[in-house]
N, CA, C and O atoms as a GROMACS GRO file, in nm:
protein
  436
    1MET      N    1   0.081  -0.119   0.000
    1MET     CA    2   0.000   0.000   0.000
    1MET      C    3   0.086   0.126   0.000
    1MET      O    4   0.059   0.220  -0.075
    2ARG      N    5   0.191   0.127   0.085
    2ARG     CA    6   0.279   0.244   0.089
    2ARG      C    7   0.349   0.266  -0.044
    2ARG      O    8   0.365   0.380  -0.088
    3ARG      N    9   0.390   0.158  -0.105
    3ARG     CA   10   0.459   0.168  -0.234
    3ARG      C   11   0.366   0.229  -0.338
    3ARG      O   12   0.408   0.314  -0.417
    4TYR      N   13   0.240   0.187  -0.339
    4TYR     CA   14   0.142   0.240  -0.432
    4TYR      C   15   0.122   0.390  -0.407
    4TYR      O   16   0.118   0.468  -0.502
    5CYS      N   17   0.108   0.430  -0.280
    5CYS     CA   18   0.087   0.571  -0.246
    5CYS      C   19   0.206   0.655  -0.289
    5CYS      O   20   0.189   0.765  -0.342
    6PHE      N   21   0.327   0.604  -0.266
    6PHE     CA   22   0.447   0.677  -0.306
    6PHE      C   23   0.451   0.693  -0.458
    6PHE      O   24   0.478   0.802  -0.508
    7SER      N   25   0.424   0.587  -0.530
    7SER     CA   26   0.424   0.591  -0.676
    7SER      C   27   0.318   0.690  -0.725
    7SER      O   28   0.344   0.766  -0.819
    8PHE      N   29   0.200   0.690  -0.664
    8PHE     CA   30   0.094   0.782  -0.701
    8PHE      C   31   0.139   0.926  -0.676
    8PHE      O   32   0.118   1.013  -0.761
    9LEU      N   33   0.199   0.952  -0.561
    9LEU     CA   34   0.246   1.087  -0.529
    9LEU      C   35   0.353   1.135  -0.628
    9LEU      O   36   0.353   1.251  -0.668
   10VAL      N   37   0.441   1.046  -0.667
   10VAL     CA   38   0.544   1.082  -0.764
   10VAL      C   39   0.480   1.119  -0.898
   10VAL      O   40   0.518   1.218  -0.959
   11ARG      N   41   0.382   1.040  -0.942
   11ARG     CA   42   0.314   1.069  -1.069
   11ARG      C   43   0.237   1.201  -1.063
   11ARG      O   44   0.240   1.278  -1.158
   12VAL      N   45   0.169   1.227  -0.953
   12VAL     CA   46   0.093   1.351  -0.938
   12VAL      C   47   0.190   1.471  -0.936
   12VAL      O   48   0.163   1.574  -0.998
   13THR      N   49   0.301   1.456  -0.865
   13THR     CA   50   0.400   1.564  -0.860
   13THR      C   51   0.458   1.592  -0.997
   13THR      O   52   0.471   1.708  -1.036
   14LEU      N   53   0.493   1.488  -1.071
   14LEU     CA   54   0.546   1.506  -1.206
   14LEU      C   55   0.444   1.572  -1.298
   14LEU      O   56   0.480   1.659  -1.377
   15ALA      N   57   0.319   1.531  -1.288
   15ALA     CA   58   0.214   1.591  -1.370
   15ALA      C   59   0.198   1.740  -1.336
   15ALA      O   60   0.182   1.822  -1.426
   16ALA      N   61   0.204   1.773  -1.208
   16ALA     CA   62   0.192   1.914  -1.168
   16ALA      C   63   0.309   1.995  -1.220
   16ALA      O   64   0.291   2.108  -1.266
   17LEU      N   65   0.428   1.938  -1.215
   17LEU     CA   66   0.547   2.007  -1.267
   17LEU      C   67   0.536   2.030  -1.417
   17LEU      O   68   0.574   2.136  -1.466
   18LEU      N   69   0.484   1.933  -1.490
   18LEU     CA   70   0.466   1.948  -1.634
   18LEU      C   71   0.365   2.057  -1.666
   18LEU      O   72   0.384   2.135  -1.759
   19VAL      N   73   0.259   2.064  -1.589
   19VAL     CA   74   0.158   2.169  -1.610
   19VAL      C   75   0.220   2.306  -1.583
   19VAL      O   76   0.199   2.400  -1.660
   20LEU      N   77   0.295   2.318  -1.474
   20LEU     CA   78   0.359   2.446  -1.442
   20LEU      C   79   0.459   2.487  -1.549
   20LEU      O   80   0.466   2.604  -1.587
   21ALA      N   81   0.537   2.392  -1.598
   21ALA     CA   82   0.634   2.422  -1.705
   21ALA      C   83   0.563   2.467  -1.832
   21ALA      O   84   0.608   2.558  -1.900
   22SER      N   85   0.452   2.403  -1.862
   22SER     CA   86   0.374   2.441  -1.980
   22SER      C   87   0.318   2.582  -1.966
   22SER      O   88   0.322   2.660  -2.062
   23LEU      N   89   0.267   2.615  -1.848
   23LEU     CA   90   0.214   2.750  -1.824
   23LEU      C   91   0.324   2.855  -1.835
   23LEU      O   92   0.302   2.963  -1.890
   24ALA      N   93   0.442   2.825  -1.782
   24ALA     CA   94   0.554   2.919  -1.788
   24ALA      C   95   0.597   2.940  -1.933
   24ALA      O   96   0.626   3.053  -1.973
   25ALA      N   97   0.601   2.833  -2.012
   25ALA     CA   98   0.639   2.845  -2.154
   25ALA      C   99   0.536   2.928  -2.230
   25ALA      O  100   0.574   3.008  -2.316
   26THR      N  101   0.409   2.910  -2.201
   26THR     CA  102   0.305   2.988  -2.267
   26THR      C  103   0.318   3.135  -2.233
   26THR      O  104   0.305   3.221  -2.321
   27ALA      N  105   0.344   3.166  -2.107
   27ALA     CA  106   0.362   3.306  -2.064
   27ALA      C  107   0.484   3.367  -2.132
   27ALA      O  108   0.480   3.483  -2.173
   28ALA      N  109   0.592   3.290  -2.145
   28ALA     CA  110   0.713   3.341  -2.210
   28ALA      C  111   0.687   3.370  -2.357
   28ALA      O  112   0.734   3.471  -2.410
   29ARG      N  113   0.612   3.284  -2.426
   29ARG     CA  114   0.579   3.307  -2.567
   29ARG      C  115   0.495   3.433  -2.582
   29ARG      O  116   0.516   3.511  -2.676
   30GLU      N  117   0.401   3.453  -2.491
   30GLU     CA  118   0.316   3.573  -2.497
   30GLU      C  119   0.400   3.699  -2.474
   30GLU      O  120   0.380   3.800  -2.540
   31ASP      N  121   0.495   3.693  -2.378
   31ASP     CA  122   0.584   3.807  -2.355
   31ASP      C  123   0.668   3.836  -2.478
   31ASP      O  124   0.686   3.952  -2.514
   32ASP      N  125   0.719   3.731  -2.542
   32ASP     CA  126   0.798   3.749  -2.665
   32ASP      C  127   0.716   3.813  -2.775
   32ASP      O  128   0.765   3.902  -2.845
   33ARG      N  129   0.592   3.771  -2.790
   33ARG     CA  130   0.504   3.826  -2.893
   33ARG      C  131   0.479   3.975  -2.866
   33ARG      O  132   0.485   4.057  -2.958
   34GLU      N  133   0.450   4.008  -2.742
   34GLU     CA  134   0.426   4.148  -2.706
   34GLU      C  135   0.551   4.233  -2.730
   34GLU      O  136   0.541   4.346  -2.778
   35ARG      N  137   0.666   4.178  -2.699
   35ARG     CA  138   0.793   4.251  -2.719
   35ARG      C  139   0.818   4.274  -2.868
   35ARG      O  140   0.856   4.384  -2.908
   36ARG      N  141   0.798   4.170  -2.949
   36ARG     CA  142   0.817   4.185  -3.094
   36ARG      C  143   0.724   4.290  -3.151
   36ARG      O  144   0.764   4.371  -3.235
   37ASP      N  145   0.599   4.289  -3.106
   37ASP     CA  146   0.502   4.389  -3.153
   37ASP      C  147   0.545   4.530  -3.114
   37ASP      O  148   0.533   4.622  -3.193
   38ALA      N  149   0.596   4.546  -2.991
   38ALA     CA  150   0.641   4.678  -2.945
   38ALA      C  151   0.760   4.727  -3.028
   38ALA      O  152   0.767   4.844  -3.064
   39VAL      N  153   0.853   4.636  -3.060
   39VAL     CA  154   0.969   4.674  -3.141
   39VAL      C  155   0.924   4.711  -3.282
   39VAL      O  156   0.972   4.809  -3.339
   40ARG      N  157   0.833   4.633  -3.338
   40ARG     CA  158   0.782   4.664  -3.473
   40ARG      C  159   0.717   4.802  -3.475
   40ARG      O  160   0.740   4.880  -3.568
   41ARG      N  161   0.636   4.832  -3.374
   41ARG     CA  162   0.572   4.964  -3.367
   41ARG      C  163   0.676   5.075  -3.353
   41ARG      O  164   0.660   5.183  -3.411
   42ALA      N  165   0.782   5.050  -3.278
   42ALA     CA  166   0.888   5.151  -3.261
   42ALA      C  167   0.957   5.179  -3.394
   42ALA      O  168   0.987   5.295  -3.425
   43VAL      N  169   0.983   5.076  -3.472
   43VAL     CA  170   1.046   5.095  -3.603
   43VAL      C  171   0.950   5.167  -3.697
   43VAL      O  172   0.991   5.259  -3.768
   44GLU      N  173   0.823   5.127  -3.697
   44GLU     CA  174   0.724   5.190  -3.785
   44GLU      C  175   0.704   5.338  -3.752
   44GLU      O  176   0.680   5.418  -3.841
   45SER      N  177   0.712   5.374  -3.624
   45SER     CA  178   0.690   5.512  -3.583
   45SER      C  179   0.816   5.598  -3.592
   45SER      O  180   0.810   5.720  -3.577
   46GLY      N  181   0.931   5.535  -3.618
   46GLY     CA  182   1.056   5.609  -3.626
   46GLY      C  183   1.128   5.623  -3.493
   46GLY      O  184   1.231   5.690  -3.485
   47ASP      N  185   1.076   5.561  -3.387
   47ASP     CA  186   1.144   5.565  -3.257
   47ASP      C  187   1.271   5.480  -3.258
   47ASP      O  188   1.361   5.502  -3.177
   48ALA      N  189   1.277   5.383  -3.348
   48ALA     CA  190   1.395   5.297  -3.359
   48ALA      C  191   1.423   5.272  -3.507
   48ALA      O  192   1.332   5.253  -3.587
   49LEU      N  193   1.552   5.274  -3.540
   49LEU     CA  194   1.592   5.240  -3.676
   49LEU      C  195   1.588   5.088  -3.694
   49LEU      O  196   1.613   5.015  -3.598
   50PRO      N  197   1.557   5.042  -3.813
   50PRO     CA  198   1.560   4.896  -3.836
   50PRO      C  199   1.705   4.847  -3.838
   50PRO      O  200   1.798   4.924  -3.863
   51LEU      N  201   1.721   4.718  -3.812
   51LEU     CA  202   1.856   4.659  -3.813
   51LEU      C  203   1.926   4.680  -3.947
   51LEU      O  204   2.048   4.693  -3.950
   52SER      N  205   1.851   4.684  -4.055
   52SER     CA  206   1.913   4.702  -4.187
   52SER      C  207   1.986   4.835  -4.197
   52SER      O  208   2.076   4.849  -4.279
   53GLN      N  209   1.950   4.932  -4.116
   53GLN     CA  210   2.021   5.060  -4.114
   53GLN      C  211   2.127   5.066  -4.005
   53GLN      O  212   2.225   5.140  -4.018
   54ILE      N  213   2.109   4.991  -3.899
   54ILE     CA  214   2.205   4.990  -3.787
   54ILE      C  215   2.329   4.908  -3.820
   54ILE      O  216   2.441   4.950  -3.791
   55LEU      N  217   2.311   4.792  -3.881
   55LEU     CA  218   2.423   4.699  -3.903
   55LEU      C  219   2.537   4.758  -3.985
   55LEU      O  220   2.653   4.739  -3.947
   56PRO      N  221   2.512   4.829  -4.095
   56PRO     CA  222   2.626   4.886  -4.169
   56PRO      C  223   2.706   4.986  -4.084
   56PRO      O  224   2.829   4.990  -4.094
   57LYS      N  225   2.639   5.065  -4.003
   57LYS     CA  226   2.709   5.159  -3.914
   57LYS      C  227   2.795   5.083  -3.814
   57LYS      O  228   2.910   5.119  -3.789
   58LEU      N  229   2.738   4.977  -3.757
   58LEU     CA  230   2.810   4.899  -3.658
   58LEU      C  231   2.932   4.830  -3.719
   58LEU      O  232   3.040   4.833  -3.662
   59ARG      N  233   2.914   4.769  -3.836
   59ARG     CA  234   3.024   4.699  -3.900
   59ARG      C  235   3.137   4.794  -3.940
   59ARG      O  236   3.253   4.754  -3.945
   60GLY      N  237   3.102   4.918  -3.968
   60GLY     CA  238   3.205   5.016  -4.002
   60GLY      C  239   3.286   5.061  -3.882
   60GLY      O  240   3.396   5.115  -3.898
   61ARG      N  241   3.235   5.039  -3.762
   61ARG     CA  242   3.302   5.087  -3.641
   61ARG      C  243   3.361   4.976  -3.556
   61ARG      O  244   3.457   4.999  -3.482
   62VAL      N  245   3.304   4.856  -3.565
   62VAL     CA  246   3.350   4.744  -3.481
   62VAL      C  247   3.380   4.625  -3.571
   62VAL      O  248   3.290   4.571  -3.636
   63ALA      N  249   3.506   4.585  -3.574
   63ALA     CA  250   3.547   4.473  -3.659
   63ALA      C  251   3.526   4.342  -3.584
   63ALA      O  252   3.576   4.323  -3.473
   64GLY      N  253   3.450   4.251  -3.645
   64GLY     CA  254   3.427   4.122  -3.583
   64GLY      C  255   3.297   4.062  -3.633
   64GLY      O  256   3.232   4.115  -3.723
   65ASP      N  257   3.260   3.950  -3.571
   65ASP     CA  258   3.138   3.878  -3.608
   65ASP      C  259   3.030   3.903  -3.505
   65ASP      O  260   3.051   3.885  -3.385
   66ILE      N  261   2.913   3.945  -3.552
   66ILE     CA  262   2.799   3.965  -3.465
   66ILE      C  263   2.736   3.828  -3.439
   66ILE      O  264   2.697   3.758  -3.532
   67THR      N  265   2.727   3.792  -3.312
   67THR     CA  266   2.673   3.660  -3.277
   67THR      C  267   2.538   3.668  -3.208
   67THR      O  268   2.474   3.565  -3.186
   68GLY      N  269   2.494   3.789  -3.173
   68GLY     CA  270   2.364   3.802  -3.108
   68GLY      C  271   2.320   3.947  -3.104
   68GLY      O  272   2.402   4.038  -3.111
   69VAL      N  273   2.190   3.965  -3.091
   69VAL     CA  274   2.135   4.100  -3.080
   69VAL      C  275   2.014   4.095  -2.988
   69VAL      O  276   1.935   4.001  -2.990
   70ASP      N  277   2.002   4.200  -2.909
   70ASP     CA  278   1.885   4.215  -2.822
   70ASP      C  279   1.839   4.359  -2.836
   70ASP      O  280   1.920   4.448  -2.862
   71VAL      N  281   1.712   4.382  -2.818
   71VAL     CA  282   1.658   4.518  -2.823
   71VAL      C  283   1.568   4.535  -2.701
   71VAL      O  284   1.489   4.448  -2.667
   72GLU      N  285   1.584   4.650  -2.637
   72GLU     CA  286   1.501   4.676  -2.519
   72GLU      C  287   1.476   4.825  -2.504
   72GLU      O  288   1.546   4.908  -2.562
   73ARG      N  289   1.375   4.854  -2.427
   73ARG     CA  290   1.340   4.993  -2.401
   73ARG      C  291   1.377   5.025  -2.257
   73ARG      O  292   1.330   4.960  -2.164
   74GLU      N  293   1.461   5.125  -2.240
   74GLU     CA  294   1.504   5.169  -2.107
   74GLU      C  295   1.489   5.319  -2.097
   74GLU      O  296   1.532   5.392  -2.186
   75HIS      N  297   1.429   5.364  -1.990
   75HIS     CA  298   1.413   5.508  -1.965
   75HIS      C  299   1.348   5.579  -2.084
   75HIS      O  300   1.383   5.691  -2.118
   76GLY      N  301   1.251   5.510  -2.146
   76GLY     CA  302   1.176   5.571  -2.255
   76GLY      C  303   1.245   5.569  -2.390
   76GLY      O  304   1.193   5.627  -2.486
   77ARG      N  305   1.362   5.504  -2.400
   77ARG     CA  306   1.435   5.501  -2.527
   77ARG      C  307   1.469   5.356  -2.563
   77ARG      O  308   1.493   5.272  -2.476
   78TRP      N  309   1.470   5.330  -2.693
   78TRP     CA  310   1.504   5.197  -2.743
   78TRP      C  311   1.655   5.186  -2.761
   78TRP      O  312   1.721   5.280  -2.803
   79HIS      N  313   1.708   5.066  -2.728
   79HIS     CA  314   1.851   5.039  -2.740
   79HIS      C  315   1.871   4.900  -2.798
   79HIS      O  316   1.800   4.805  -2.764
   80TYR      N  317   1.970   4.890  -2.886
   80TYR     CA  318   2.015   4.760  -2.934
   80TYR      C  319   2.140   4.723  -2.856
   80TYR      O  320   2.222   4.808  -2.823
   81GLU      N  321   2.154   4.594  -2.827
   81GLU     CA  322   2.277   4.543  -2.768
   81GLU      C  323   2.324   4.427  -2.855
   81GLU      O  324   2.255   4.327  -2.871
   82PHE      N  325   2.443   4.443  -2.910
   82PHE     CA  326   2.501   4.342  -2.999
   82PHE      C  327   2.612   4.269  -2.926
   82PHE      O  328   2.693   4.331  -2.858
   83ARG      N  329   2.615   4.138  -2.940
   83ARG     CA  330   2.728   4.057  -2.893
   83ARG      C  331   2.817   4.036  -3.014
   83ARG      O  332   2.773   3.986  -3.117
   84VAL      N  333   2.943   4.074  -2.999
   84VAL     CA  334   3.039   4.069  -3.110
   84VAL      C  335   3.163   3.993  -3.066
   84VAL      O  336   3.216   4.016  -2.957
   85ILE      N  337   3.208   3.903  -3.151
   85ILE     CA  338   3.338   3.839  -3.131
   85ILE      C  339   3.436   3.919  -3.216
   85ILE      O  340   3.433   3.912  -3.339
   86ALA      N  341   3.522   3.995  -3.150
   86ALA     CA  342   3.617   4.081  -3.220
   86ALA      C  343   3.721   3.995  -3.292
   86ALA      O  344   3.739   3.877  -3.261
   87ARG      N  345   3.788   4.055  -3.388
   87ARG     CA  346   3.888   3.981  -3.467
   87ARG      C  347   4.000   3.925  -3.380
   87ARG      O  348   4.061   3.824  -3.414
   88ASP      N  349   4.027   3.991  -3.267
   88ASP     CA  350   4.133   3.943  -3.177
   88ASP      C  351   4.081   3.842  -3.075
   88ASP      O  352   4.154   3.803  -2.984
   89GLY      N  353   3.953   3.800  -3.089
   89GLY     CA  354   3.896   3.698  -3.003
   89GLY      C  355   3.822   3.750  -2.881
   89GLY      O  356   3.758   3.673  -2.810
   90ARG      N  357   3.829   3.879  -2.855
   90ARG     CA  358   3.757   3.934  -2.740
   90ARG      C  359   3.606   3.930  -2.766
   90ARG      O  360   3.562   3.941  -2.880
   91VAL      N  361   3.530   3.914  -2.659
   91VAL     CA  362   3.384   3.916  -2.668
   91VAL      C  363   3.339   4.054  -2.621
   91VAL      O  364   3.372   4.098  -2.511
   92LEU      N  365   3.263   4.122  -2.706
   92LEU     CA  366   3.220   4.258  -2.678
   92LEU      C  367   3.069   4.268  -2.677
   92LEU      O  368   3.001   4.202  -2.755
   93ASP      N  369   3.017   4.351  -2.589
   93ASP     CA  370   2.876   4.391  -2.593
   93ASP      C  371   2.876   4.536  -2.639
   93ASP      O  372   2.931   4.624  -2.574
   94VAL      N  373   2.813   4.559  -2.753
   94VAL     CA  374   2.809   4.692  -2.812
   94VAL      C  375   2.668   4.746  -2.796
   94VAL      O  376   2.572   4.689  -2.848
   95HIS      N  377   2.657   4.857  -2.725
   95HIS     CA  378   2.527   4.919  -2.696
   95HIS      C  379   2.506   5.034  -2.793
   95HIS      O  380   2.590   5.124  -2.806
   96VAL      N  381   2.391   5.030  -2.863
   96VAL     CA  382   2.363   5.126  -2.969
   96VAL      C  383   2.228   5.192  -2.942
   96VAL      O  384   2.130   5.125  -2.910
   97ASP      N  385   2.224   5.325  -2.954
   97ASP     CA  386   2.098   5.398  -2.946
   97ASP      C  387   2.016   5.361  -3.069
   97ASP      O  388   2.061   5.385  -3.181
   98ALA      N  389   1.900   5.304  -3.050
   98ALA     CA  390   1.820   5.255  -3.163
   98ALA      C  391   1.762   5.367  -3.247
   98ALA      O  392   1.732   5.347  -3.364
   99HIS      N  393   1.745   5.484  -3.190
   99HIS     CA  394   1.688   5.596  -3.265
   99HIS      C  395   1.792   5.661  -3.357
   99HIS      O  396   1.763   5.690  -3.473
  100SER      N  397   1.911   5.682  -3.306
  100SER     CA  398   2.015   5.752  -3.385
  100SER      C  399   2.111   5.656  -3.455
  100SER      O  400   2.171   5.692  -3.555
  101GLY      N  401   2.125   5.536  -3.402
  101GLY     CA  402   2.221   5.441  -3.457
  101GLY      C  403   2.362   5.463  -3.404
  101GLY      O  404   2.456   5.397  -3.449
  102GLU      N  405   2.378   5.554  -3.310
  102GLU     CA  406   2.510   5.583  -3.255
  102GLU      C  407   2.547   5.481  -3.146
  102GLU      O  408   2.464   5.440  -3.066
  103ILE      N  409   2.674   5.442  -3.146
  103ILE     CA  410   2.725   5.353  -3.043
  103ILE      C  411   2.736   5.431  -2.913
  103ILE      O  412   2.800   5.536  -2.908
  104GLU      N  413   2.673   5.380  -2.809
  104GLU     CA  414   2.677   5.446  -2.677
  104GLU      C  415   2.796   5.401  -2.596
  104GLU      O  416   2.863   5.482  -2.530
  105ARG      N  417   2.823   5.270  -2.600
  105ARG     CA  418   2.939   5.217  -2.526
  105ARG      C  419   2.970   5.077  -2.575
  105ARG      O  420   2.887   5.009  -2.636
  106ILE      N  421   3.093   5.035  -2.546
  106ILE     CA  422   3.137   4.901  -2.579
  106ILE      C  423   3.194   4.842  -2.451
  106ILE      O  424   3.282   4.902  -2.388
  107GLU      N  425   3.145   4.725  -2.413
  107GLU     CA  426   3.192   4.657  -2.293
  107GLU      C  427   3.259   4.527  -2.333
  107GLU      O  428   3.207   4.452  -2.416
  108GLU      N  429   3.373   4.500  -2.273
  108GLU     CA  430   3.440   4.373  -2.295
  108GLU      C  431   3.390   4.272  -2.193
  108GLU      O  432   3.384   4.301  -2.073
  109LYS      N  433   3.356   4.154  -2.239
  109LYS     CA  434   3.305   4.048  -2.150
  109LYS      C  435   3.412   3.949  -2.116
  109LYS      O  436   3.387   3.854  -2.042
   0.00000   0.00000   0.00000
């Protein structure tokens, strides 16, 4: 009887964990969708330049391979953050004002 109860509890716990994981994944997808929509609206309204205009400026100033990009809104302004592997092997985070396309700072990781 105890073995059955333990097995039942394990199955119920695993099922609850799967439900919670599914709910968390659904919430994350919804957050991603809302974020993409906000970025699209920012580009359409001129609050942020599209990547097609930012990338040539960035490549002209920072030599290396872009391996990632993130966009976020801080203090009412949009910013791009690029992860770059520099030609000398350093890993850089390049912060760019999304409205002007100007590099704000470069951090070595």
